[in-house]
Each structure stands twice: as C-alpha cells, then as structure tokens.
C-alpha positions as CSV (number, residue, x, y, z in Angstrom):
1,M,8.6,-3.6,23.0
2,G,6.1,-4.3,25.8
3,R,2.7,-5.8,25.1
4,E,1.0,-2.5,26.0
5,S,3.2,-0.6,23.5
6,L,2.6,-3.2,20.8
7,F,-1.2,-3.0,21.1
8,S,-1.0,0.8,21.2
9,N,1.0,0.8,18.0
10,I,-1.4,-1.7,16.4
11,F,-4.4,0.4,17.5
12,N,-3.0,3.7,16.1
13,L,-1.9,2.0,12.8
14,L,-5.3,0.4,12.6
15,L,-7.0,3.7,13.2
16,L,-4.7,5.5,10.7
17,Q,-4.9,2.9,7.9
18,G,-8.6,2.4,8.6
19,M,-9.4,6.0,8.0
20,N,-7.2,6.0,4.9
21,Y,-9.5,3.4,3.5
22,I,-12.9,4.2,5.2
23,M,-13.0,7.9,4.3
24,P,-12.7,7.3,0.5
25,L,-15.3,4.5,0.9
26,V,-17.7,7.1,2.4
27,T,-17.5,9.1,-0.8
28,F,-17.8,6.0,-3.1
29,P,-21.6,6.1,-3.7
30,Y,-21.6,9.8,-4.1
31,L,-18.8,9.9,-6.6
32,V,-20.2,7.0,-8.7
33,R,-23.5,8.8,-8.8
34,V,-22.2,12.3,-9.5
35,L,-19.4,11.4,-11.9
36,G,-20.9,8.4,-13.5
37,V,-19.5,4.9,-13.6
38,D,-17.4,5.6,-16.7
39,Q,-15.8,8.8,-15.2
40,Y,-15.2,7.0,-12.0
41,G,-13.2,4.5,-14.0
42,V,-11.1,7.4,-15.4
43,L,-10.4,8.6,-11.9
44,A,-9.4,5.0,-10.9
45,F,-7.0,4.9,-13.8
46,C,-5.4,8.2,-12.7
47,L,-5.0,7.0,-9.1
48,A,-3.5,3.7,-10.4
49,V,-0.8,5.7,-12.4
50,S,-0.1,7.9,-9.3
51,S,0.3,4.8,-7.1
52,Y,3.2,3.6,-9.2
53,F,4.9,7.0,-8.8
54,T,4.2,6.8,-5.0
55,L,5.7,3.3,-4.9
56,V,8.9,4.5,-6.6
57,T,9.3,7.4,-4.1
58,D,8.4,5.2,-1.1
59,Y,11.1,2.9,-2.4
60,G,11.5,0.2,0.3
61,F,11.7,2.7,3.0
62,N,8.4,1.9,4.7
63,L,10.0,-1.3,5.9
64,S,13.8,-0.8,5.5
65,A,13.8,2.7,7.1
66,T,11.4,1.5,9.8
67,R,13.8,-1.2,10.7
68,Q,16.8,1.2,10.8
69,V,14.9,3.6,13.0
70,S,13.7,0.8,15.3
71,I,17.2,-0.4,15.8
72,N,18.7,3.1,16.4
73,R,15.8,4.8,18.1
74,D,18.0,5.9,21.1
75,D,20.7,7.5,18.9
76,S,19.4,10.9,17.9
77,Q,22.4,11.6,15.6
78,K,21.7,8.4,13.7
79,I,18.0,9.2,13.5
80,S,18.8,12.6,12.0
81,E,21.1,10.8,9.4
82,I,18.3,8.3,8.5
83,F,15.6,11.0,8.2
84,G,17.8,13.4,6.1
85,S,19.0,10.7,3.8
86,I,15.6,9.1,3.2
87,L,13.9,12.5,2.5
88,F,16.7,13.5,0.1
89,I,16.4,10.3,-1.8
90,K,12.6,10.5,-2.0
91,L,12.8,14.0,-3.4
92,L,15.2,12.9,-6.1
93,L,13.0,10.0,-7.0
94,M,10.0,12.3,-7.2
95,A,11.7,14.5,-9.7
96,A,12.5,11.5,-11.8
97,C,8.9,10.3,-11.6
98,F,7.6,13.7,-12.8
99,L,9.9,13.6,-15.8
100,V,8.5,10.1,-16.6
101,M,4.9,11.3,-16.4
102,V,5.7,14.2,-18.7
103,C,7.0,11.7,-21.3
104,L,4.0,9.5,-20.9
105,V,1.6,12.4,-21.5
106,F,3.4,13.4,-24.7
107,W,3.9,9.9,-26.1
108,I,0.7,8.0,-25.2
109,E,-2.7,9.2,-26.4
110,R,-4.5,7.7,-23.4
111,F,-2.4,9.7,-21.0
112,N,-2.6,12.8,-23.1
113,Q,-6.4,12.8,-23.0
114,I,-6.4,13.0,-19.2
115,Q,-3.2,15.0,-18.6
116,D,-4.8,17.6,-16.4
117,L,-6.0,14.9,-14.0
118,L,-2.6,13.2,-14.0
119,F,-0.7,16.4,-13.1
120,I,-3.1,17.3,-10.4
121,S,-2.9,13.7,-9.0
122,F,0.9,14.0,-8.8
123,G,0.4,16.3,-5.8
124,M,-0.5,13.1,-3.8
125,V,3.0,11.8,-4.6
126,F,4.6,15.0,-3.2
127,G,2.5,14.6,0.0
128,Q,3.6,11.0,0.4
129,V,7.2,12.0,0.0
130,L,7.0,14.5,2.9
131,F,5.1,12.1,5.2
132,P,7.7,10.1,7.2
133,I,5.3,7.4,8.5
134,W,8.3,5.0,8.6
135,L,9.9,7.2,11.3
136,F,6.8,7.3,13.5
137,Q,6.5,3.5,13.1
138,G,10.1,2.8,13.9
139,M,9.9,5.1,17.0
140,E,6.6,3.5,17.9
141,R,5.0,6.9,18.3
142,M,2.1,6.7,15.9
143,K,-0.2,8.8,18.1
144,Y,1.6,12.0,17.0
145,I,0.4,11.6,13.4
146,T,-2.7,9.5,13.6
147,Y,-5.2,12.1,14.6
148,L,-3.7,14.7,12.3
149,S,-4.1,12.3,9.4
150,I,-7.7,11.6,10.4
151,L,-8.4,15.3,10.5
152,A,-7.0,15.8,7.0
153,K,-9.0,12.9,5.6
154,F,-12.1,14.2,7.2
155,I,-11.7,17.6,5.6
156,F,-11.0,16.0,2.2
157,T,-14.2,13.9,2.6
158,V,-16.3,16.9,3.5
159,G,-14.8,18.8,0.6
160,I,-15.9,16.1,-1.9
161,F,-19.6,16.5,-0.8
162,L,-19.4,20.3,-0.8
163,F,-17.6,21.0,-4.1
164,V,-18.0,18.0,-6.4
165,K,-21.4,18.4,-8.0
166,N,-21.1,16.9,-11.6
167,E,-18.7,15.3,-14.1
168,A,-17.0,18.6,-14.8
169,D,-15.8,18.6,-11.1
170,I,-13.8,15.4,-11.4
171,W,-10.5,17.3,-11.2
172,L,-11.4,18.4,-7.6
173,V,-11.2,14.9,-6.3
174,P,-7.4,14.5,-6.8
175,L,-6.9,18.2,-6.0
176,L,-8.5,17.9,-2.6
177,N,-6.7,14.6,-1.9
178,S,-3.4,16.2,-2.8
179,I,-3.9,19.2,-0.6
180,G,-4.7,17.0,2.3
181,L,-1.6,14.8,1.9
182,V,0.7,17.8,1.4
183,F,-0.7,19.4,4.6
184,I,-0.1,16.1,6.5
185,G,3.4,15.9,5.2
186,V,4.4,19.4,6.1
187,V,3.0,19.2,9.6
188,S,4.6,15.8,10.2
189,V,8.0,17.1,9.3
190,F,7.5,19.9,11.8
191,I,6.5,17.3,14.5
192,V,9.6,15.2,13.7
193,V,11.9,18.2,14.2
194,R,10.2,19.5,17.4
195,Q,9.3,16.3,19.2
196,F,12.2,14.0,18.2
197,G,14.9,16.6,18.0
198,V,15.8,15.6,14.5
199,K,18.2,17.9,12.7
200,F,18.4,18.3,8.9
201,Y,21.3,16.2,7.6
202,I,22.9,16.5,4.2
203,P,24.0,13.0,3.2
204,N,27.1,12.1,1.3
205,R,27.2,9.7,-1.6
206,Q,28.3,6.7,0.6
207,V,25.4,7.2,3.0
208,L,22.9,7.5,0.2
209,G,24.3,4.4,-1.3
210,F,23.8,2.5,1.9
211,Y,20.1,3.4,2.3
212,L,19.4,2.8,-1.4
213,K,21.0,-0.7,-1.2
214,D,19.2,-1.4,2.1
215,G,15.8,-0.7,0.6
216,W,16.4,-2.1,-2.9
217,D,15.1,-5.6,-2.5
218,L,12.0,-4.3,-0.6
219,F,11.4,-1.7,-3.4
220,T,11.5,-4.3,-6.1
221,S,9.2,-6.5,-4.0
222,N,6.8,-3.7,-3.4
223,L,6.8,-2.8,-7.1
224,A,5.8,-6.4,-7.9
225,I,3.1,-6.3,-5.2
226,L,1.7,-3.1,-6.7
227,G,1.6,-4.9,-10.0
228,Y,-1.0,-7.2,-8.6
229,K,-3.1,-4.3,-7.5
230,N,-2.9,-2.2,-10.6
231,N,-1.7,-4.2,-13.7
232,S,-5.2,-5.4,-14.3
233,I,-6.6,-1.9,-13.9
234,L,-4.1,-0.5,-16.5
235,L,-4.7,-3.4,-18.9
236,L,-8.5,-3.5,-18.6
237,A,-8.7,0.3,-19.1
238,F,-7.6,-0.3,-22.7
239,Y,-9.7,-3.4,-23.2
240,L,-13.1,-3.2,-21.4
241,D,-16.2,-1.1,-22.1
242,P,-16.0,2.0,-19.9
243,I,-19.1,1.0,-17.8
244,I,-17.8,-2.5,-17.1
245,F,-14.4,-1.1,-16.3
246,G,-15.9,1.4,-13.9
247,F,-17.7,-1.5,-12.0
248,Y,-14.5,-3.5,-12.0
249,S,-12.7,-0.5,-10.5
250,I,-15.3,-0.2,-7.8
251,G,-14.9,-3.9,-6.9
252,K,-11.1,-3.6,-6.7
253,K,-11.3,-0.5,-4.6
254,I,-13.5,-2.3,-2.0
255,F,-11.0,-5.2,-2.1
256,E,-8.1,-2.9,-1.4
257,A,-10.0,-1.3,1.5
258,I,-10.7,-4.7,3.2
259,N,-7.1,-5.8,2.5
260,G,-6.0,-2.8,4.5
261,L,-6.5,-4.9,7.6
262,N,-3.8,-7.3,6.5
263,V,-1.5,-4.3,5.8
264,V,-2.1,-2.9,9.3
265,L,-1.3,-6.2,10.9
266,S,2.0,-6.5,9.0
267,Q,3.1,-2.9,9.7
268,A,2.2,-3.1,13.4
269,F,4.2,-6.3,14.0
270,F,7.2,-5.5,11.9
271,P,9.1,-3.3,14.4
272,S,8.5,-5.9,17.1
273,V,9.6,-8.8,15.0
274,S,12.7,-6.8,14.0
275,Q,13.6,-6.3,17.7
276,A,12.9,-10.0,18.5
277,Q,15.2,-11.1,15.7
278,K,18.1,-10.0,17.9
279,D,17.4,-13.2,19.9
280,R,17.6,-16.0,17.4
281,G,15.8,-18.4,19.7
282,L,12.6,-18.1,21.7
283,A,11.8,-14.4,21.2
284,I,11.4,-14.6,17.4
285,S,9.6,-18.0,17.5
286,N,7.0,-16.7,20.0
287,R,6.4,-13.5,18.2
288,L,5.9,-15.2,14.8
289,R,3.7,-17.8,16.4
290,S,1.5,-15.1,17.8
291,L,1.5,-13.4,14.4
292,F,0.5,-16.6,12.7
293,S,-2.4,-17.2,15.0
294,I,-3.7,-13.7,14.6
295,S,-3.3,-13.7,10.8
296,M,-5.2,-17.0,10.5
297,I,-8.1,-15.7,12.6
298,L,-8.2,-12.4,10.8
299,S,-7.9,-13.9,7.3
300,T,-10.6,-16.4,7.9
301,S,-12.9,-13.8,9.3
302,I,-12.2,-11.4,6.3
303,F,-12.9,-14.2,3.8
304,L,-16.2,-15.3,5.4
305,F,-17.4,-11.7,5.8
306,T,-16.5,-10.6,2.3
307,F,-17.8,-13.7,0.5
308,F,-21.2,-14.0,2.3
309,F,-21.9,-10.3,2.6
310,A,-20.6,-9.2,-0.8
311,R,-24.1,-8.1,-1.9
312,Y,-24.5,-5.9,1.1
313,I,-21.0,-4.5,1.0
314,S,-21.5,-3.5,-2.7
315,L,-24.8,-1.8,-1.8
316,L,-23.3,0.0,1.2
317,V,-20.1,1.2,-0.6
318,S,-21.1,1.7,-4.2
319,G,-24.8,2.3,-3.8
320,S,-25.6,-0.6,-6.1
321,Q,-25.9,-4.4,-6.3
322,E,-24.4,-4.8,-9.7
323,A,-23.6,-8.5,-10.5
324,V,-20.1,-7.5,-11.7
325,V,-19.1,-5.9,-8.4
326,I,-20.6,-8.8,-6.3
327,E,-18.8,-11.5,-8.5
328,I,-15.5,-9.6,-8.1
329,L,-15.8,-9.3,-4.4
330,R,-16.6,-13.0,-3.9
331,M,-13.7,-14.1,-6.0
332,L,-11.3,-11.7,-4.4
333,A,-12.4,-12.9,-1.0
334,I,-10.3,-16.0,-1.7
335,A,-7.3,-13.7,-2.5
336,L,-7.8,-11.8,0.8
337,F,-7.5,-15.1,2.7
338,I,-4.4,-16.1,0.8
339,I,-2.7,-12.7,1.2
340,G,-3.5,-12.6,4.9
341,I,-2.0,-15.9,5.8
342,N,1.3,-15.1,4.1
343,V,2.1,-12.2,6.5
344,P,4.2,-14.3,9.0
345,A,6.3,-15.8,6.2
346,V,6.9,-12.4,4.7
347,Q,8.0,-11.0,8.1
348,Y,10.3,-13.9,8.8
349,L,12.1,-13.6,5.5
350,L,12.5,-9.8,5.8
351,T,13.8,-9.8,9.4
352,T,16.3,-12.7,8.8
353,G,18.1,-10.9,6.0
354,N,16.4,-12.8,3.2
355,S,14.7,-9.8,1.5
356,R,16.4,-10.7,-1.8
357,R,14.8,-14.1,-1.8
358,F,11.5,-12.5,-0.9
359,S,11.9,-10.2,-3.9
360,I,12.6,-13.0,-6.3
361,I,9.5,-14.9,-5.1
362,V,7.3,-11.9,-5.6
363,W,8.7,-11.1,-9.0
364,C,8.2,-14.6,-10.2
365,G,4.6,-14.2,-9.1
366,V,4.1,-10.9,-10.9
367,L,5.6,-12.4,-14.1
368,I,3.1,-15.3,-13.9
369,D,0.4,-12.8,-13.2
370,L,1.3,-10.7,-16.3
371,I,1.5,-13.8,-18.5
372,L,-1.9,-15.0,-17.3
373,L,-3.4,-11.5,-17.8
374,F,-2.5,-11.4,-21.5
375,L,-3.6,-15.0,-22.0
376,L,-6.9,-14.9,-20.0
377,V,-8.2,-11.3,-20.3
378,P,-8.9,-11.5,-24.1
379,K,-11.0,-14.7,-23.5
380,F,-12.6,-14.0,-20.2
381,D,-12.6,-10.2,-19.8
382,Y,-12.4,-9.1,-16.2
383,R,-12.8,-12.7,-15.0
384,G,-9.5,-13.5,-16.6
385,A,-7.8,-10.8,-14.4
386,L,-9.4,-12.4,-11.3
387,Y,-8.2,-15.9,-12.3
388,A,-4.7,-14.5,-12.8
389,T,-4.7,-12.9,-9.4
390,L,-5.8,-16.1,-7.6
391,V,-3.3,-18.3,-9.3
392,S,-0.3,-16.0,-8.8
393,E,-1.1,-15.2,-5.1
394,M,-1.4,-18.9,-4.3
395,L,1.9,-19.7,-5.9
396,I,3.6,-16.8,-4.0
397,T,2.2,-17.9,-0.6
398,L,3.3,-21.5,-1.1
399,S,6.8,-20.4,-2.1
400,L,7.0,-18.0,0.9
401,Y,6.2,-20.7,3.4
402,Y,8.4,-23.3,1.7
403,Y,11.5,-21.0,1.9
404,S,10.6,-19.7,5.4
405,Y,10.4,-23.3,6.7
406,S,13.7,-24.2,5.0
407,I,15.5,-21.2,6.5
408,F,14.0,-21.7,9.9
409,N,15.2,-25.3,10.1
410,K,18.7,-24.3,9.0
411,R,19.0,-21.5,11.5
412,K,17.6,-23.8,14.3
413,Y,20.5,-26.1,14.0
414,V,23.3,-23.5,13.6
C-alpha cells in the first residue's frame, strides 16, 4: 500500500471512529441532565451488556477477516467466500447471544428489572452483525462507508435532543442507536454487492471451520480486552451507590472516547503491516518503526492532555466538574499511555502468527484484573477498580514487548 493510500485509510478510519465517539459525547451533558446521573448509570449498564454480545458476534473478524481480505483483495471469488462465511457465522452467533440474554433476564433480578432496555439495546448487536467494516478495511476503501456512518450518527444525535425529554424516555436512547446501526448495516451490504461485485456464498462446514479457527485467538483476546472495559462497570453496578456509579460511568465513557485514537491507529496500520509481513526483512521493520514513533507521540500527547485538562474535559462532556469524574480521568490518563504504546507489539505478534501467544498474555492480564477487582473494590470502591486497571495494563504491555522482542530476534537470525 502506498503512503497516500495509507494516510487516506487512516484519515477515513479516524473520521469514522472519531464520529462514533464524538457524537455520543455531544449528547452526554444532555442525557445526564435529562435522565439523571443514576439513570445514566442504568443506561451504561445496558450498553456494557450489549457490548459483550457485540464482541461475541464480532468474534475476531475485525482483524482476522481484515487480514484475509487484504491478502485476497484481487480475488473476487475468494472475497465472496470470506464475506458469505463471516456473515453466516455472525448471524449464528447473534442467535446464540439472544438466547443467553433471555436466560439472564429470567434468572437474574438485576437483568429482569431492565429487560425492556436490554431487548431494545440488542438491536445494536444486529446492526453490528450486518456492518462489514472488516471488508472495507481490508479492501482499503473506507470512503464508501465513512460518510454514511457519519450521517446515521448525526441523525441519532439529533433524535436524542428532539425526543428524549425526561427519565421515562430512556428507552429511546438504545432504540435510536439501534435504528441507526441497522440502517448502516443494510446499506453497507448493498454497497458491498454493488461496488465490489461480491456474490452471496453459502459456506460448507469445512470453510466455516477455517474462519472460526482463524479468528478464535483474536476473539478470546478481544473478549479479555472487553473485560478491562466493562468488568468494573458490571461489578460496580452491584456495589456502588447509584449516583457514584453514574459518575464512574461518565468517567469511563470519556476514557473510551479518548482511547478511540489508539484504536484508529491500530486499525489503520494493520492491513499495511499484514502486507509488509510478506517481506520478513526491511519492510516489516520499517513499518513497525514508523508505527512505534507515531504511537509514542500520540500516547504521550493523549496522556498530557487528559491529565492536565481533566477538569475542563469533564465540564465540556458531562456538564459538571465532579471530583469523582476528574479523579477517574487523571488516573486513567496513565492507562491511556500504557495502552497506546503497546500497539506496535500487538501488531507484530498478530502479523507473525503469534495470535495465540497474544491471547494468552491478555487472558493472564484479565485474570489478574478480576482478582484485583474483587480484592480492591470492597476496600477502595471505584478507586480499587482503577488500581486494578493500571496494574493489569502495565503487566500486559511489559509481557507484549518481552515476547515481541524475543520473537523478532529469533526471526532475524533464521
């Protein structure tokens, strides 16, 4: 991929992911004021549950399928096979997730109390299933979907201000979000068929097995990563006062929005690093060196900005300067730096066939995180969750670079 194409892909991904985070942030102060901090916490809990289902249906395809499409982008028949197989698997996984949610609603009182919101939120899972962002990334044709997604997000945001007027309208938030995502999904499938000439393909068991195996290690890694995002939300929902939990949810939401910059960097470089991996020498070294330099600059900038401007970020986004939100942002600014600098190591492990080792590292981290959550939250409340995040993220980053350096040295002398 040429430099111009790379920067075009980065720009479109930045624009797309930026709007995915910025548009909800625009509605932050309004929703907190209209719904109340405690009801916003309920909404955050529902979104956290839905994110687990979305993760299951995404499997590891946002990276594994992107890699397959990138390698086979000139083979239309193979692209049709990849598209049909991935879509079929995602629909099956979605059906399984729906059954799990029904069981949770009937068996757990906390879920039963908000079952209407949970079922409405599940529409977002369906929209994500239909949206083949992995195909557009692999083909490096993000412009086809970027502006459509921005339009849908804009309509959703306007809808929030027009229709959500009080606590009773909380159900409209996931409904509008679901409608927007389903719309994007349907239109994107139409674009895939018309623009890329993709034909619907009915996969056999062997083909399905290949793509499931190809994405398995990435799926388990992503599941662990999602645990860092939402395990504390799910645990603290049962433990904290509703108001404090609401403020914690606000702080975490801002953190996730800022961390979206790291996500964009990783997604934009992944097809390029995958291509460069074909040359085991200079190409991959140069690409990763560039990625490391960019990630260090970006991570340092994000850390400094978040830490020193936490008070103003809180005021801008949540409409308040609550000490809880500011404290969370300043502590998580450190986590943002740690997460940002591990991007090159992650990319190297994934593109050199070491996704299983990556998965093991991340799962060890999430187990440490869970243990620390249960040990520290009863004593330190939300601060315990922040301590757990910092310790586990640091251990993961050190492990990633240790194994990446070891593998690089071995490959260099082969």
